[in-house]
N, C-alpha and C positions, 0 to 999 in steps of 0.2 A: 673246815671253818676258818682257819687262819688265812687261807688264800683269799677267801671272800672278804674278810675284814680288812685285809691289807689293801684291797682295791676300792674301798669306800671313799668317796669324795662327795661331801655335802657342800654345795656352793653357799657362800654367805650372801645375805641380802644386800649388804654394802660392800665396799672394797675390802680386799684381804684374801688370803689364801683359803682354800676350802678346808672344812673340818674333816679330819680323818679318823676321829674317835667318836663312836656313837655313845649316847648316854647310857643305854642299856641294851642287852641282847636277851631274847627269849628263844629257846631252842627245845627240841624234843630230846628224849632219852638217848637217841643215837649219838648225840654230841656231848655226852656226859663223861668224857675221858679226863684223866688227870691232866694230860697235856693241854686240852682245851681250857679247862678251868684255870690252870696256872697262867696260860697266855692271857686270859681275860683279866686275871688279878694283876698281872704285870703291867698291863695297859690301863689299869684302873677303870675297867668297864664293868658296871653292875650286870649280873646275869641271873636269869631264872631258868634253870635247867633241872628237871627232876632226876633223881638218882635211881637207877634201876635196882630191883630187888637183890640181884646177885652182888652188886657193888656194895649195897647196904649191909648184906650179910657178911661179906668179906671184911668190911671195915669193923663191924661188931666183933667178929671172930678174932681179930687182931688185938682187941682190947684197947688200952691206952695208946698203943703204937699205931693204931688205925687212924688216928686223927679225929678231928671234930666232924660232926654231921654237916652236910652242906646246907647253906641257908636257902630255903625254898619257900616262895610265897605263892600258894595256890591261886589267890585272887589275881595276881599279875599274870600267872600262867594261863588263866582262863581267858584273859583279854587277848592272848595270842590267837585264839580261835577266830576272832573277828577279822583279823588281817587275812588269815587263811581262807575264810569264806569269801572275802572280797576278791581275792586273787582268783579263786575258783569260779566266781561269778563272771569275772572279766574273761576268763578262758572260754566261757560258753559262747561269747560273741566273737566268732572267728575273724571278723573284720578288724578287731582290735589287735589280734595277734598276727594275722597275715593280711597283707594289703592286696586283696583281689579286686577291690573296687577302684583301681587307678583310673583316672580320666583318660590318660594317654595310654592306649593299648600297645604302643611300641615299646614301652618300658616294662620289663618283666617284673612280676610281683616280688616284693622284698619282705623278708621276715623281720619284724620289729621285736626286739627283745626288751 
């Protein structure tokens, strides 16, 4: 996750350097590590990441030394699904992902990421 967030560059509409810090991040349980959460807190990025059941149980088992529960907003996490569905829908149209419909046939098709 940190490698992806380090490469983010959001251009500004007017003059100025691009933004490198998103307002918030929504991720699934696979990114719920202590390192990822501390990285996001350090960069002051709001995050919505559900906590897996085993991490929850471990935190509760440790008692007061386990720390506070993570702040998780189910409504914000549900909106993440809209973005995933849009990306999956775009993937169905192969012309968007791979350019096979080039007008010039001498140019090999290129992959657009």
